[in-house]
PDB file with SEQRES, HELIX, SHEET and CRYST1 records, atoms N, CA, C and O in Angstrom:
SEQRES   1 A   90  MET ASP TRP SER LEU PHE PHE LEU GLY ILE LEU MET ILE          
SEQRES   2 A   90  PHE GLY SER LEU SER GLY PHE ARG ARG PRO GLU LYS ASP          
SEQRES   3 A   90  VAL HIS SER VAL GLU GLY TRP GLN GLY ARG LEU ARG GLU          
SEQRES   4 A   90  LEU LYS GLU GLY ALA ASP GLU ALA TYR PHE GLU GLU ARG          
SEQRES   5 A   90  ARG GLN LEU GLU ALA TYR PRO PRO PRO ALA HIS ALA THR          
SEQRES   6 A   90  ALA LYS ASN VAL ARG VAL LEU SER MET ILE GLY ILE ALA          
SEQRES   7 A   90  SER GLY VAL VAL LEU MET ILE ALA ALA PHE PHE SER              
HELIX    1 AA1 TRP A    3  ARG A   21  1                                  19    
HELIX    2 AA2 GLU A   24  LYS A   41  1                                  18    
HELIX    3 AA3 GLU A   51  ALA A   57  1                                   7    
HELIX    4 AA4 ALA A   66  PHE A   88  1                                  23    
CRYST1    1.000    1.000    1.000  90.00  90.00  90.00 P 1           1          
ATOM      1  N   MET A   1      92.362  72.733 118.042  1.00  0.00           N  
ATOM      2  CA  MET A   1      92.179  73.725 116.988  1.00  0.00           C  
ATOM      3  C   MET A   1      91.885  75.073 117.637  1.00  0.00           C  
ATOM      4  O   MET A   1      91.052  75.188 118.535  1.00  0.00           O  
ATOM      5  N   ASP A   2      92.586  76.071 117.160  1.00  0.00           N  
ATOM      6  CA  ASP A   2      92.412  77.434 117.679  1.00  0.00           C  
ATOM      7  C   ASP A   2      91.408  78.168 116.781  1.00  0.00           C  
ATOM      8  O   ASP A   2      91.728  78.552 115.656  1.00  0.00           O  
ATOM      9  N   TRP A   3      90.210  78.352 117.293  1.00  0.00           N  
ATOM     10  CA  TRP A   3      89.141  78.945 116.497  1.00  0.00           C  
ATOM     11  C   TRP A   3      89.381  80.420 116.205  1.00  0.00           C  
ATOM     12  O   TRP A   3      88.944  80.919 115.168  1.00  0.00           O  
ATOM     13  N   SER A   4      90.067  81.125 117.097  1.00  0.00           N  
ATOM     14  CA  SER A   4      90.307  82.552 116.842  1.00  0.00           C  
ATOM     15  C   SER A   4      91.235  82.740 115.644  1.00  0.00           C  
ATOM     16  O   SER A   4      91.007  83.627 114.823  1.00  0.00           O  
ATOM     17  N   LEU A   5      92.289  81.910 115.532  1.00  0.00           N  
ATOM     18  CA  LEU A   5      93.162  81.985 114.353  1.00  0.00           C  
ATOM     19  C   LEU A   5      92.406  81.600 113.087  1.00  0.00           C  
ATOM     20  O   LEU A   5      92.585  82.209 112.033  1.00  0.00           O  
ATOM     21  N   PHE A   6      91.568  80.591 113.205  1.00  0.00           N  
ATOM     22  CA  PHE A   6      90.806  80.133 112.047  1.00  0.00           C  
ATOM     23  C   PHE A   6      89.896  81.236 111.509  1.00  0.00           C  
ATOM     24  O   PHE A   6      89.879  81.507 110.309  1.00  0.00           O  
ATOM     25  N   PHE A   7      89.146  81.863 112.401  1.00  0.00           N  
ATOM     26  CA  PHE A   7      88.228  82.918 111.956  1.00  0.00           C  
ATOM     27  C   PHE A   7      88.970  84.177 111.518  1.00  0.00           C  
ATOM     28  O   PHE A   7      88.503  84.887 110.628  1.00  0.00           O  
ATOM     29  N   LEU A   8      90.112  84.461 112.125  1.00  0.00           N  
ATOM     30  CA  LEU A   8      90.925  85.587 111.665  1.00  0.00           C  
ATOM     31  C   LEU A   8      91.426  85.330 110.245  1.00  0.00           C  
ATOM     32  O   LEU A   8      91.452  86.241 109.417  1.00  0.00           O  
ATOM     33  N   GLY A   9      91.821  84.091 109.968  1.00  0.00           N  
ATOM     34  CA  GLY A   9      92.241  83.733 108.614  1.00  0.00           C  
ATOM     35  C   GLY A   9      91.118  83.886 107.610  1.00  0.00           C  
ATOM     36  O   GLY A   9      91.332  84.385 106.505  1.00  0.00           O  
ATOM     37  N   ILE A  10      89.919  83.460 107.988  1.00  0.00           N  
ATOM     38  CA  ILE A  10      88.761  83.612 107.100  1.00  0.00           C  
ATOM     39  C   ILE A  10      88.476  85.088 106.843  1.00  0.00           C  
ATOM     40  O   ILE A  10      88.204  85.483 105.709  1.00  0.00           O  
ATOM     41  N   LEU A  11      88.536  85.897 107.892  1.00  0.00           N  
ATOM     42  CA  LEU A  11      88.303  87.338 107.719  1.00  0.00           C  
ATOM     43  C   LEU A  11      89.348  87.970 106.802  1.00  0.00           C  
ATOM     44  O   LEU A  11      89.015  88.815 105.972  1.00  0.00           O  
ATOM     45  N   MET A  12      90.612  87.565 106.948  1.00  0.00           N  
ATOM     46  CA  MET A  12      91.659  88.118 106.079  1.00  0.00           C  
ATOM     47  C   MET A  12      91.429  87.725 104.624  1.00  0.00           C  
ATOM     48  O   MET A  12      91.621  88.536 103.719  1.00  0.00           O  
ATOM     49  N   ILE A  13      91.022  86.491 104.405  1.00  0.00           N  
ATOM     50  CA  ILE A  13      90.779  86.038 103.031  1.00  0.00           C  
ATOM     51  C   ILE A  13      89.614  86.807 102.413  1.00  0.00           C  
ATOM     52  O   ILE A  13      89.734  87.324 101.303  1.00  0.00           O  
ATOM     53  N   PHE A  14      88.496  86.885 103.120  1.00  0.00           N  
ATOM     54  CA  PHE A  14      87.336  87.595 102.568  1.00  0.00           C  
ATOM     55  C   PHE A  14      87.596  89.092 102.434  1.00  0.00           C  
ATOM     56  O   PHE A  14      87.085  89.728 101.512  1.00  0.00           O  
ATOM     57  N   GLY A  15      88.379  89.655 103.337  1.00  0.00           N  
ATOM     58  CA  GLY A  15      88.714  91.071 103.234  1.00  0.00           C  
ATOM     59  C   GLY A  15      89.628  91.380 102.063  1.00  0.00           C  
ATOM     60  O   GLY A  15      89.611  92.490 101.532  1.00  0.00           O  
ATOM     61  N   SER A  16      90.426  90.401 101.659  1.00  0.00           N  
ATOM     62  CA  SER A  16      91.369  90.608 100.562  1.00  0.00           C  
ATOM     63  C   SER A  16      90.788  90.277  99.196  1.00  0.00           C  
ATOM     64  O   SER A  16      91.356  90.671  98.177  1.00  0.00           O  
ATOM     65  N   LEU A  17      89.683  89.570  99.153  1.00  0.00           N  
ATOM     66  CA  LEU A  17      89.128  89.153  97.863  1.00  0.00           C  
ATOM     67  C   LEU A  17      88.690  90.327  96.998  1.00  0.00           C  
ATOM     68  O   LEU A  17      88.853  90.284  95.778  1.00  0.00           O  
ATOM     69  N   SER A  18      88.141  91.367  97.599  1.00  0.00           N  
ATOM     70  CA  SER A  18      87.661  92.491  96.786  1.00  0.00           C  
ATOM     71  C   SER A  18      88.819  93.197  96.088  1.00  0.00           C  
ATOM     72  O   SER A  18      88.679  93.615  94.939  1.00  0.00           O  
ATOM     73  N   GLY A  19      89.943  93.336  96.753  1.00  0.00           N  
ATOM     74  CA  GLY A  19      91.105  93.949  96.116  1.00  0.00           C  
ATOM     75  C   GLY A  19      91.707  93.070  95.047  1.00  0.00           C  
ATOM     76  O   GLY A  19      92.299  93.572  94.091  1.00  0.00           O  
ATOM     77  N   PHE A  20      91.567  91.770  95.194  1.00  0.00           N  
ATOM     78  CA  PHE A  20      92.094  90.855  94.184  1.00  0.00           C  
ATOM     79  C   PHE A  20      91.197  90.814  92.958  1.00  0.00           C  
ATOM     80  O   PHE A  20      91.681  90.750  91.828  1.00  0.00           O  
ATOM     81  N   ARG A  21      89.888  90.852  93.182  1.00  0.00           N  
ATOM     82  CA  ARG A  21      88.950  90.760  92.062  1.00  0.00           C  
ATOM     83  C   ARG A  21      88.772  92.081  91.327  1.00  0.00           C  
ATOM     84  O   ARG A  21      88.626  92.086  90.105  1.00  0.00           O  
ATOM     85  N   ARG A  22      88.783  93.227  92.061  1.00  0.00           N  
ATOM     86  CA  ARG A  22      88.522  94.524  91.433  1.00  0.00           C  
ATOM     87  C   ARG A  22      89.541  95.564  91.887  1.00  0.00           C  
ATOM     88  O   ARG A  22      89.167  96.522  92.564  1.00  0.00           O  
ATOM     89  N   PRO A  23      90.817  95.407  91.534  1.00  0.00           N  
ATOM     90  CA  PRO A  23      91.817  96.383  91.985  1.00  0.00           C  
ATOM     91  C   PRO A  23      91.664  97.741  91.312  1.00  0.00           C  
ATOM     92  O   PRO A  23      92.137  98.749  91.837  1.00  0.00           O  
ATOM     93  N   GLU A  24      91.011  97.777  90.163  1.00  0.00           N  
ATOM     94  CA  GLU A  24      90.873  99.045  89.446  1.00  0.00           C  
ATOM     95  C   GLU A  24      89.953 100.013  90.174  1.00  0.00           C  
ATOM     96  O   GLU A  24      89.986 101.213  89.901  1.00  0.00           O  
ATOM     97  N   LYS A  25      89.137  99.520  91.091  1.00  0.00           N  
ATOM     98  CA  LYS A  25      88.238 100.404  91.835  1.00  0.00           C  
ATOM     99  C   LYS A  25      89.035 101.411  92.668  1.00  0.00           C  
ATOM    100  O   LYS A  25      88.682 102.589  92.719  1.00  0.00           O  
ATOM    101  N   ASP A  26      90.105 100.955  93.319  1.00  0.00           N  
ATOM    102  CA  ASP A  26      90.943 101.868  94.091  1.00  0.00           C  
ATOM    103  C   ASP A  26      91.699 102.827  93.180  1.00  0.00           C  
ATOM    104  O   ASP A  26      91.897 103.991  93.529  1.00  0.00           O  
ATOM    105  N   VAL A  27      92.119 102.348  92.021  1.00  0.00           N  
ATOM    106  CA  VAL A  27      92.856 103.199  91.084  1.00  0.00           C  
ATOM    107  C   VAL A  27      91.946 104.298  90.537  1.00  0.00           C  
ATOM    108  O   VAL A  27      92.395 105.428  90.350  1.00  0.00           O  
ATOM    109  N   HIS A  28      90.671 103.984  90.277  1.00  0.00           N  
ATOM    110  CA  HIS A  28      89.735 104.999  89.781  1.00  0.00           C  
ATOM    111  C   HIS A  28      89.523 106.105  90.800  1.00  0.00           C  
ATOM    112  O   HIS A  28      89.345 107.263  90.424  1.00  0.00           O  
ATOM    113  N   SER A  29      89.538 105.770  92.071  1.00  0.00           N  
ATOM    114  CA  SER A  29      89.349 106.808  93.087  1.00  0.00           C  
ATOM    115  C   SER A  29      90.525 107.773  93.091  1.00  0.00           C  
ATOM    116  O   SER A  29      90.332 108.970  93.302  1.00  0.00           O  
ATOM    117  N   VAL A  30      91.739 107.282  92.863  1.00  0.00           N  
ATOM    118  CA  VAL A  30      92.909 108.162  92.793  1.00  0.00           C  
ATOM    119  C   VAL A  30      92.817 109.054  91.561  1.00  0.00           C  
ATOM    120  O   VAL A  30      93.111 110.247  91.633  1.00  0.00           O  
ATOM    121  N   GLU A  31      92.411 108.481  90.436  1.00  0.00           N  
ATOM    122  CA  GLU A  31      92.276 109.276  89.213  1.00  0.00           C  
ATOM    123  C   GLU A  31      91.195 110.336  89.365  1.00  0.00           C  
ATOM    124  O   GLU A  31      91.354 111.457  88.882  1.00  0.00           O  
ATOM    125  N   GLY A  32      90.096 109.993  90.035  1.00  0.00           N  
ATOM    126  CA  GLY A  32      89.035 110.969  90.277  1.00  0.00           C  
ATOM    127  C   GLY A  32      89.502 112.104  91.166  1.00  0.00           C  
ATOM    128  O   GLY A  32      89.149 113.261  90.938  1.00  0.00           O  
ATOM    129  N   TRP A  33      90.292 111.782  92.176  1.00  0.00           N  
ATOM    130  CA  TRP A  33      90.844 112.807  93.068  1.00  0.00           C  
ATOM    131  C   TRP A  33      91.742 113.755  92.278  1.00  0.00           C  
ATOM    132  O   TRP A  33      91.636 114.973  92.420  1.00  0.00           O  
ATOM    133  N   GLN A  34      92.627 113.198  91.445  1.00  0.00           N  
ATOM    134  CA  GLN A  34      93.528 114.036  90.653  1.00  0.00           C  
ATOM    135  C   GLN A  34      92.753 114.911  89.679  1.00  0.00           C  
ATOM    136  O   GLN A  34      93.084 116.083  89.503  1.00  0.00           O  
ATOM    137  N   GLY A  35      91.730 114.355  89.046  1.00  0.00           N  
ATOM    138  CA  GLY A  35      90.929 115.130  88.098  1.00  0.00           C  
ATOM    139  C   GLY A  35      90.173 116.264  88.764  1.00  0.00           C  
ATOM    140  O   GLY A  35      90.119 117.373  88.231  1.00  0.00           O  
ATOM    141  N   ARG A  36      89.589 115.998  89.924  1.00  0.00           N  
ATOM    142  CA  ARG A  36      88.834 117.044  90.625  1.00  0.00           C  
ATOM    143  C   ARG A  36      89.758 118.153  91.105  1.00  0.00           C  
ATOM    144  O   ARG A  36      89.395 119.327  91.027  1.00  0.00           O  
ATOM    145  N   LEU A  37      90.940 117.811  91.600  1.00  0.00           N  
ATOM    146  CA  LEU A  37      91.892 118.832  92.035  1.00  0.00           C  
ATOM    147  C   LEU A  37      92.352 119.670  90.843  1.00  0.00           C  
ATOM    148  O   LEU A  37      92.524 120.882  90.969  1.00  0.00           O  
ATOM    149  N   ARG A  38      92.551 119.042  89.707  1.00  0.00           N  
ATOM    150  CA  ARG A  38      92.943 119.775  88.501  1.00  0.00           C  
ATOM    151  C   ARG A  38      91.838 120.749  88.082  1.00  0.00           C  
ATOM    152  O   ARG A  38      92.124 121.880  87.689  1.00  0.00           O  
ATOM    153  N   GLU A  39      90.574 120.310  88.164  1.00  0.00           N  
ATOM    154  CA  GLU A  39      89.452 121.197  87.831  1.00  0.00           C  
ATOM    155  C   GLU A  39      89.405 122.405  88.764  1.00  0.00           C  
ATOM    156  O   GLU A  39      89.179 123.528  88.315  1.00  0.00           O  
ATOM    157  N   LEU A  40      89.614 122.181  90.045  1.00  0.00           N  
ATOM    158  CA  LEU A  40      89.579 123.290  91.004  1.00  0.00           C  
ATOM    159  C   LEU A  40      90.722 124.268  90.767  1.00  0.00           C  
ATOM    160  O   LEU A  40      90.544 125.477  90.917  1.00  0.00           O  
ATOM    161  N   LYS A  41      91.883 123.761  90.402  1.00  0.00           N  
ATOM    162  CA  LYS A  41      93.013 124.649  90.125  1.00  0.00           C  
ATOM    163  C   LYS A  41      92.778 125.471  88.864  1.00  0.00           C  
ATOM    164  O   LYS A  41      93.325 126.565  88.720  1.00  0.00           O  
ATOM    165  N   GLU A  42      91.961 124.943  87.949  1.00  0.00           N  
ATOM    166  CA  GLU A  42      91.643 125.674  86.721  1.00  0.00           C  
ATOM    167  C   GLU A  42      90.511 126.666  86.917  1.00  0.00           C  
ATOM    168  O   GLU A  42      90.171 127.401  85.991  1.00  0.00           O  
ATOM    169  N   GLY A  43      89.919 126.701  88.111  1.00  0.00           N  
ATOM    170  CA  GLY A  43      88.918 127.714  88.400  1.00  0.00           C  
ATOM    171  C   GLY A  43      87.493 127.229  88.564  1.00  0.00           C  
ATOM    172  O   GLY A  43      86.576 128.049  88.611  1.00  0.00           O  
ATOM    173  N   ALA A  44      87.275 125.936  88.653  1.00  0.00           N  
ATOM    174  CA  ALA A  44      85.913 125.419  88.847  1.00  0.00           C  
ATOM    175  C   ALA A  44      85.408 125.787  90.242  1.00  0.00           C  
ATOM    176  O   ALA A  44      86.194 125.979  91.169  1.00  0.00           O  
ATOM    177  N   ASP A  45      84.089 125.881  90.373  1.00  0.00           N  
ATOM    178  CA  ASP A  45      83.491 126.189  91.673  1.00  0.00           C  
ATOM    179  C   ASP A  45      83.598 124.987  92.603  1.00  0.00           C  
ATOM    180  O   ASP A  45      83.513 123.835  92.177  1.00  0.00           O  
ATOM    181  N   GLU A  46      83.787 125.290  93.885  1.00  0.00           N  
ATOM    182  CA  GLU A  46      83.858 124.227  94.881  1.00  0.00           C  
ATOM    183  C   GLU A  46      82.460 123.711  95.196  1.00  0.00           C  
ATOM    184  O   GLU A  46      81.513 124.491  95.292  1.00  0.00           O  
ATOM    185  N   ALA A  47      82.331 122.402  95.354  1.00  0.00           N  
ATOM    186  CA  ALA A  47      81.033 121.797  95.661  1.00  0.00           C  
ATOM    187  C   ALA A  47      80.643 122.033  97.113  1.00  0.00           C  
ATOM    188  O   ALA A  47      79.456 122.060  97.434  1.00  0.00           O  
ATOM    189  N   TYR A  48      81.616 122.204  97.987  1.00  0.00           N  
ATOM    190  CA  TYR A  48      81.355 122.495  99.394  1.00  0.00           C  
ATOM    191  C   TYR A  48      82.502 123.349  99.927  1.00  0.00           C  
ATOM    192  O   TYR A  48      83.512 123.539  99.251  1.00  0.00           O  
ATOM    193  N   PHE A  49      82.339 123.851 101.125  1.00  0.00           N  
ATOM    194  CA  PHE A  49      83.284 124.790 101.725  1.00  0.00           C  
ATOM    195  C   PHE A  49      84.663 124.143 101.861  1.00  0.00           C  
ATOM    196  O   PHE A  49      84.789 123.062 102.436  1.00  0.00           O  
ATOM    197  N   GLU A  50      85.682 124.795 101.339  1.00  0.00           N  
ATOM    198  CA  GLU A  50      87.086 124.381 101.408  1.00  0.00           C  
ATOM    199  C   GLU A  50      87.333 122.996 100.807  1.00  0.00           C  
ATOM    200  O   GLU A  50      88.095 122.204 101.362  1.00  0.00           O  
ATOM    201  N   GLU A  51      86.699 122.708  99.690  1.00  0.00           N  
ATOM    202  CA  GLU A  51      86.912 121.424  99.020  1.00  0.00           C  
ATOM    203  C   GLU A  51      88.354 121.289  98.542  1.00  0.00           C  
ATOM    204  O   GLU A  51      88.969 120.235  98.698  1.00  0.00           O  
ATOM    205  N   ARG A  52      88.890 122.360  97.960  1.00  0.00           N  
ATOM    206  CA  ARG A  52      90.259 122.299  97.453  1.00  0.00           C  
ATOM    207  C   ARG A  52      91.255 122.084  98.579  1.00  0.00           C  
ATOM    208  O   ARG A  52      92.204 121.314  98.431  1.00  0.00           O  
ATOM    209  N   ARG A  53      91.044 122.762  99.712  1.00  0.00           N  
ATOM    210  CA  ARG A  53      91.957 122.599 100.837  1.00  0.00           C  
ATOM    211  C   ARG A  53      91.938 121.152 101.330  1.00  0.00           C  
ATOM    212  O   ARG A  53      92.980 120.596 101.677  1.00  0.00           O  
ATOM    213  N   GLN A  54      90.759 120.552 101.357  1.00  0.00           N  
ATOM    214  CA  GLN A  54      90.652 119.170 101.805  1.00  0.00           C  
ATOM    215  C   GLN A  54      91.360 118.221 100.834  1.00  0.00           C  
ATOM    216  O   GLN A  54      92.064 117.308 101.265  1.00  0.00           O  
ATOM    217  N   LEU A  55      91.180 118.431  99.543  1.00  0.00           N  
ATOM    218  CA  LEU A  55      91.825 117.564  98.559  1.00  0.00           C  
ATOM    219  C   LEU A  55      93.342 117.672  98.622  1.00  0.00           C  
ATOM    220  O   LEU A  55      94.044 116.676  98.446  1.00  0.00           O  
ATOM    221  N   GLU A  56      93.849 118.871  98.872  1.00  0.00           N  
ATOM    222  CA  GLU A  56      95.294 119.048  98.962  1.00  0.00           C  
ATOM    223  C   GLU A  56      95.851 118.507 100.275  1.00  0.00           C  
ATOM    224  O   GLU A  56      96.972 117.999 100.305  1.00  0.00           O  
ATOM    225  N   ALA A  57      95.087 118.610 101.355  1.00  0.00           N  
ATOM    226  CA  ALA A  57      95.580 118.197 102.668  1.00  0.00           C  
ATOM    227  C   ALA A  57      95.530 116.685 102.860  1.00  0.00           C  
ATOM    228  O   ALA A  57      96.366 116.129 103.573  1.00  0.00           O  
ATOM    229  N   TYR A  58      94.569 116.014 102.240  1.00  0.00           N  
ATOM    230  CA  TYR A  58      94.386 114.579 102.454  1.00  0.00           C  
ATOM    231  C   TYR A  58      94.391 113.827 101.130  1.00  0.00           C  
ATOM    232  O   TYR A  58      93.346 113.349 100.689  1.00  0.00           O  
ATOM    233  N   PRO A  59      95.551 113.715 100.492  1.00  0.00           N  
ATOM    234  CA  PRO A  59      95.606 113.014  99.209  1.00  0.00           C  
ATOM    235  C   PRO A  59      95.494 111.503  99.405  1.00  0.00           C  
ATOM    236  O   PRO A  59      95.830 110.988 100.472  1.00  0.00           O  
ATOM    237  N   PRO A  60      95.026 110.793  98.384  1.00  0.00           N  
ATOM    238  CA  PRO A  60      95.001 109.331  98.471  1.00  0.00           C  
ATOM    239  C   PRO A  60      96.425 108.794  98.355  1.00  0.00           C  
ATOM    240  O   PRO A  60      97.323 109.529  97.944  1.00  0.00           O  
ATOM    241  N   PRO A  61      96.646 107.550  98.703  1.00  0.00           N  
ATOM    242  CA  PRO A  61      97.999 107.001  98.602  1.00  0.00           C  
ATOM    243  C   PRO A  61      98.485 106.990  97.156  1.00  0.00           C  
ATOM    244  O   PRO A  61      97.748 106.617  96.243  1.00  0.00           O  
ATOM    245  N   ALA A  62      99.726 107.401  96.966  1.00  0.00           N  
ATOM    246  CA  ALA A  62     100.282 107.471  95.615  1.00  0.00           C  
ATOM    247  C   ALA A  62     100.587 106.088  95.054  1.00  0.00           C  
ATOM    248  O   ALA A  62     100.713 105.931  93.839  1.00  0.00           O  
ATOM    249  N   HIS A  63     100.706 105.096  95.909  1.00  0.00           N  
ATOM    250  CA  HIS A  63     101.064 103.756  95.457  1.00  0.00           C  
ATOM    251  C   HIS A  63      99.862 102.929  95.024  1.00  0.00           C  
ATOM    252  O   HIS A  63     100.007 101.736  94.758  1.00  0.00           O  
ATOM    253  N   ALA A  64      98.699 103.521  94.947  1.00  0.00           N  
ATOM    254  CA  ALA A  64      97.485 102.764  94.614  1.00  0.00           C  
ATOM    255  C   ALA A  64      97.409 102.522  93.111  1.00  0.00           C  
ATOM    256  O   ALA A  64      96.702 103.228  92.393  1.00  0.00           O  
ATOM    257  N   THR A  65      98.139 101.525  92.649  1.00  0.00           N  
ATOM    258  CA  THR A  65      98.025 101.075  91.265  1.00  0.00           C  
ATOM    259  C   THR A  65      97.353  99.711  91.283  1.00  0.00           C  
ATOM    260  O   THR A  65      97.347  99.036  92.313  1.00  0.00           O  
ATOM    261  N   ALA A  66      96.797  99.305  90.171  1.00  0.00           N  
ATOM    262  CA  ALA A  66      96.083  98.025  90.117  1.00  0.00           C  
ATOM    263  C   ALA A  66      97.009  96.870  90.482  1.00  0.00           C  
ATOM    264  O   ALA A  66      96.602  95.933  91.168  1.00  0.00           O  
ATOM    265  N   LYS A  67      98.241  96.941  90.024  1.00  0.00           N  
ATOM    266  CA  LYS A  67      99.194  95.862  90.320  1.00  0.00           C  
ATOM    267  C   LYS A  67      99.498  95.799  91.814  1.00  0.00           C  
ATOM    268  O   LYS A  67      99.493  94.715  92.398  1.00  0.00           O  
ATOM    269  N   ASN A  68      99.761  96.941  92.436  1.00  0.00           N  
ATOM    270  CA  ASN A  68     100.081  96.953  93.862  1.00  0.00           C  
ATOM    271  C   ASN A  68      98.901  96.516  94.715  1.00  0.00           C  
ATOM    272  O   ASN A  68      99.083  95.799  95.699  1.00  0.00           O  
ATOM    273  N   VAL A  69      97.701  96.935  94.355  1.00  0.00           N  
ATOM    274  CA  VAL A  69      96.512  96.521  95.105  1.00  0.00           C  
ATOM    275  C   VAL A  69      96.324  95.014  94.993  1.00  0.00           C  
ATOM    276  O   VAL A  69      95.993  94.353  95.977  1.00  0.00           O  
ATOM    277  N   ARG A  70      96.533  94.471  93.804  1.00  0.00           N  
ATOM    278  CA  ARG A  70      96.391  93.022  93.618  1.00  0.00           C  
ATOM    279  C   ARG A  70      97.466  92.256  94.397  1.00  0.00           C  
ATOM    280  O   ARG A  70      97.173  91.214  94.983  1.00  0.00           O  
ATOM    281  N   VAL A  71      98.700  92.757  94.408  1.00  0.00           N  
ATOM    282  CA  VAL A  71      99.775  92.092  95.162  1.00  0.00           C  
ATOM    283  C   VAL A  71      99.474  92.118  96.655  1.00  0.00           C  
ATOM    284  O   VAL A  71      99.633  91.103  97.332  1.00  0.00           O  
ATOM    285  N   LEU A  72      99.044  93.260  97.176  1.00  0.00           N  
ATOM    286  CA  LEU A  72      98.704  93.336  98.599  1.00  0.00           C  
ATOM    287  C   LEU A  72      97.538  92.414  98.943  1.00  0.00           C  
ATOM    288  O   LEU A  72      97.508  91.827 100.024  1.00  0.00           O  
ATOM    289  N   SER A  73      96.594  92.288  98.041  1.00  0.00           N  
ATOM    290  CA  SER A  73      95.473  91.382  98.275  1.00  0.00           C  
ATOM    291  C   SER A  73      95.931  89.930  98.276  1.00  0.00           C  
ATOM    292  O   SER A  73      95.444  89.128  99.074  1.00  0.00           O  
ATOM    293  N   MET A  74      96.859  89.585  97.392  1.00  0.00           N  
ATOM    294  CA  MET A  74      97.390  88.228  97.374  1.00  0.00           C  
ATOM    295  C   MET A  74      98.155  87.927  98.662  1.00  0.00           C  
ATOM    296  O   MET A  74      98.086  86.812  99.178  1.00  0.00           O  
ATOM    297  N   ILE A  75      98.877  88.908  99.181  1.00  0.00           N  
ATOM    298  CA  ILE A  75      99.573  88.723 100.457  1.00  0.00           C  
ATOM    299  C   ILE A  75      98.562  88.502 101.576  1.00  0.00           C  
ATOM    300  O   ILE A  75      98.777  87.658 102.445  1.00  0.00           O  
ATOM    301  N   GLY A  76      97.469  89.245 101.563  1.00  0.00           N  
ATOM    302  CA  GLY A  76      96.423  89.059 102.563  1.00  0.00           C  
ATOM    303  C   GLY A  76      95.779  87.689 102.484  1.00  0.00           C  
ATOM    304  O   GLY A  76      95.501  87.067 103.509  1.00  0.00           O  
ATOM    305  N   ILE A  77      95.540  87.213 101.263  1.00  0.00           N  
ATOM    306  CA  ILE A  77      94.951  85.880 101.088  1.00  0.00           C  
ATOM    307  C   ILE A  77      95.923  84.810 101.576  1.00  0.00           C  
ATOM    308  O   ILE A  77      95.524  83.878 102.275  1.00  0.00           O  
ATOM    309  N   ALA A  78      97.200  84.943 101.209  1.00  0.00           N  
ATOM    310  CA  ALA A  78      98.197  83.967 101.653  1.00  0.00           C  
ATOM    311  C   ALA A  78      98.333  83.968 103.174  1.00  0.00           C  
ATOM    312  O   ALA A  78      98.459  82.908 103.788  1.00  0.00           O  
ATOM    313  N   SER A  79      98.308  85.141 103.777  1.00  0.00           N  
ATOM    314  CA  SER A  79      98.384  85.222 105.240  1.00  0.00           C  
ATOM    315  C   SER A  79      97.168  84.568 105.886  1.00  0.00           C  
ATOM    316  O   SER A  79      97.292  83.895 106.909  1.00  0.00           O  
ATOM    317  N   GLY A  80      96.013  84.761 105.299  1.00  0.00           N  
ATOM    318  CA  GLY A  80      94.808  84.125 105.816  1.00  0.00           C  
ATOM    319  C   GLY A  80      94.879  82.608 105.744  1.00  0.00           C  
ATOM    320  O   GLY A  80      94.455  81.916 106.669  1.00  0.00           O  
ATOM    321  N   VAL A  81      95.415  82.095 104.649  1.00  0.00           N  
ATOM    322  CA  VAL A  81      95.564  80.641 104.507  1.00  0.00           C  
ATOM    323  C   VAL A  81      96.552  80.111 105.541  1.00  0.00           C  
ATOM    324  O   VAL A  81      96.314  79.067 106.149  1.00  0.00           O  
ATOM    325  N   VAL A  82      97.660  80.826 105.743  1.00  0.00           N  
ATOM    326  CA  VAL A  82      98.647  80.413 106.752  1.00  0.00           C  
ATOM    327  C   VAL A  82      98.018  80.399 108.140  1.00  0.00           C  
ATOM    328  O   VAL A  82      98.258  79.474 108.917  1.00  0.00           O  
ATOM    329  N   LEU A  83      97.222  81.403 108.459  1.00  0.00           N  
ATOM    330  CA  LEU A  83      96.560  81.429 109.764  1.00  0.00           C  
ATOM    331  C   LEU A  83      95.579  80.267 109.920  1.00  0.00           C  
ATOM    332  O   LEU A  83      95.473  79.682 110.998  1.00  0.00           O  
ATOM    333  N   MET A  84      94.872  79.939 108.858  1.00  0.00           N  
ATOM    334  CA  MET A  84      93.933  78.818 108.938  1.00  0.00           C  
ATOM    335  C   MET A  84      94.672  77.498 109.128  1.00  0.00           C  
ATOM    336  O   MET A  84      94.221  76.642 109.889  1.00  0.00           O  
ATOM    337  N   ILE A  85      95.799  77.325 108.445  1.00  0.00           N  
ATOM    338  CA  ILE A  85      96.596  76.105 108.619  1.00  0.00           C  
ATOM    339  C   ILE A  85      97.174  76.051 110.029  1.00  0.00           C  
ATOM    340  O   ILE A  85      97.176  74.996 110.664  1.00  0.00           O  
ATOM    341  N   ALA A  86      97.667  77.194 110.521  1.00  0.00           N  
ATOM    342  CA  ALA A  86      98.216  77.240 111.879  1.00  0.00           C  
ATOM    343  C   ALA A  86      97.139  76.937 112.915  1.00  0.00           C  
ATOM    344  O   ALA A  86      97.438  76.382 113.973  1.00  0.00           O  
ATOM    345  N   ALA A  87      95.910  77.291 112.629  1.00  0.00           N  
ATOM    346  CA  ALA A  87      94.816  77.025 113.568  1.00  0.00           C  
ATOM    347  C   ALA A  87      94.592  75.526 113.746  1.00  0.00           C  
ATOM    348  O   ALA A  87      94.229  75.079 114.834  1.00  0.00           O  
ATOM    349  N   PHE A  88      94.803  74.755 112.694  1.00  0.00           N  
ATOM    350  CA  PHE A  88      94.600  73.312 112.795  1.00  0.00           C  
ATOM    351  C   PHE A  88      95.695  72.627 113.610  1.00  0.00           C  
ATOM    352  O   PHE A  88      95.450  71.585 114.218  1.00  0.00           O  
ATOM    353  N   PHE A  89      96.895  73.198 113.629  1.00  0.00           N  
ATOM    354  CA  PHE A  89      98.017  72.563 114.317  1.00  0.00           C  
ATOM    355  C   PHE A  89      98.286  73.139 115.699  1.00  0.00           C  
ATOM    356  O   PHE A  89      99.266  72.765 116.343  1.00  0.00           O  
ATOM    357  N   SER A  90      97.440  74.035 116.159  1.00  0.00           N  
ATOM    358  CA  SER A  90      97.665  74.588 117.500  1.00  0.00           C  
ATOM    359  C   SER A  90      96.608  74.126 118.471  1.00  0.00           C  
ATOM    360  O   SER A  90      96.644  74.496 119.644  1.00  0.00           O  
TER     361      SER A  90                                                      
END                                                                             
């Protein structure tokens, strides 16, 4: 049994569970980013130096929808299970 594959599989499964259980958390962060940038463009005061420049320069991923986050998490869980099974046969 290969313990490194086994523990890597466990880490992948536990790392993917949060995205599977609460995918809307990532989607809310994208919506918050869009809302704050819209407020700044309408003339709101910046909370810190060059906040607007930072929001424009480093946008969140556009593909962060609840469905996509859940699918990626399911792929991570499946990969973790495959690694755990491979650990038993190596």
